[in-house]
N, C-alpha and C positions, 0 to 999 in steps of 0.2 A: 504661310509658314510662321511658326512662333519661335522666338529666341529665348534662350535661357543662359544664365550664368551658373556654372557648375564649379564649385571649389572643393578641393580635397587636400587634406594634410595628414601626415603620419610619418612614423619612422621610415627612413629610406630603405628600400629593398628592391631587388629585381622583380619586375612583373606588374608594378602598379599601373603604369600607363597602359599596358596591354589589357589588364583586367577591367579598368574603368572604361576604356574606349570600346571594349567588346560589348559591354552592357549598353552603352550609348548607341552603338551600331545596331544592336538587336532591337532597340527601341525606335529605330528609323531616324536617328539624329545624325547630323553632319557637323563635324568640327569646323568652325570658321576662324576664330581668333583664339590663340592659346599662349599661355606662358607657364613654363614649368621649370622648377629649379630645386636644388638641395640647399637648405638653410640649416647650418649646424647639425647635420645628420638627419634632418627631417625633410621629406619630399613635399613640396607644395605645388599644386597645380590650380590654375585658373583657366577656365574654358568658356568661350561663348559658342553655343551650339544652336543649330537650327533644327527644330523638331517638326514632325508632321502636324497637320492641323488638329488631329485628335489628341495630341500630347498635352500634358500639363505638368507643372513643376512638382507637385506632390507625387504624381505617378512616377516621374523620373527619379526622384529622390528615393522612393520606395524600391524601385528596380535596382538601385545601387546599394541597397541595404546589405545584401549578402556579401558582396565584394568588400564593402566598407568594413563589415564585421570581420571577415576573414583576414584582411590586411591591417586591421586596427586603424582605420582611417576615420577622420571626421569629415563628413561630406554634407554639403548644403547645395540646394538647387533653388533658384528663384527666377521668375519670369522677368525679362527686361524689356524696356520700351524701345521699339524699333524707330521711333521718331527722334531719338537723341542724335544730334550732329556727330559725325565720326571724329572730327578733330578740327580745331580752330585754324583759321587762315594764318599764314605767316611763314617764316623761314626757319628751317630745322637747324639747330645748333647742338653741339656736344660739349658738356662741361665735365671736367675731371678734377677731382680733389683728392690730395694725398697728404697725410701727415700724422702726427701723434694723435692717438685715439683719445677722445674726450666727449662728454655729453654736449649736445647742442649743435654739432656741425651740420646735420641734416636740416634742422630747424632754421638756423641762421642763413644757410645758403638758399634754401627754398623760399624763405621769407624775402630775401633780396630779389630773387627772381619774380616772385609774386608782385612785388612793388612796381615792377616795370611791365606787368601784364603777361609775363612768360607763362606758358602752360607746360608743366612737367608731364611728358608723355611716357617716360621710362626712367626708372631709378634703380640702380643696383649698388649695394654696398658689401664690403667684405673687410674683416679684420685680418690683415696679413702680417708677416714678419714673425718674430719669435715671441714667446710668452712674456719674456722680460722686456721686450722692445716691440710692442704691437704698433702696427701702422694701419691707419684707417684709410680705406680706398673707396671712393664713391664716383660713379659715372652716371651722368644724367643725360637723357635726350630731352631737349626742350624746344618748344616752338615760340619764337619771338613774334609779337604782333607786327603786322605790316608797318613799315616806316621806322621801326626801332633800330637805333644805332647799336649793332652788335659789338663793335669795338668799345663803345662807352660802357656797355653792360659788362664786358670782359674786364675793363679797367676797374669798375666798381667791385667786381668779384675778387680781383687781385688784391684790392685794398682790404676787403673783408677777410680774405685768406691770411693776409699779414697779421691782422688783429687776432685771428684764431690760431695762428702759429702753424698753418698748413700751406700747401702749395695748390694753386688752382690754375687751370688753363681752360680756354674756351675757343672753339673754332666752328665754322660752318660744317654741318654734317655732310658726308659724302652720300651720294645716292646708292643705297644698298637695296637688295631685294627685300629684306625685312627691315 
């Protein structure tokens, strides 16, 4: 079985998921890992699919051309390496950051996490609040390396948050299905 990364983005509208997945199903693909969301009115999807041995990235992308054109989507398909480790060892933590929107929040927080060897496994941001008082909200799922003191990392992030003028909390992630 071959694996492919499929990405698609375009103006949000009903039926995108159904149309894209119909083509993939017709091509004999099985969805394995997916992430789909609306970003400022644009629907973005990232999929990891398993294809039959006869499949290839070019053929899958070509098969998606009609759907992409009809829904005004930008679609890309590429083969991915099956020998890549799924995720690093460690403990799962959740980090939440809220505060006045300004450039550099994501960079500074993720840089601080990278310095301790944390792996960002999921990151979601939204600008919420009113137009005259926007609030930046960011939630990260991270894996701390074995032996890392999560409380110390949390304290370091709290100090960084103070410097950035935002609030930050960090706690061990609960065991969820996804």
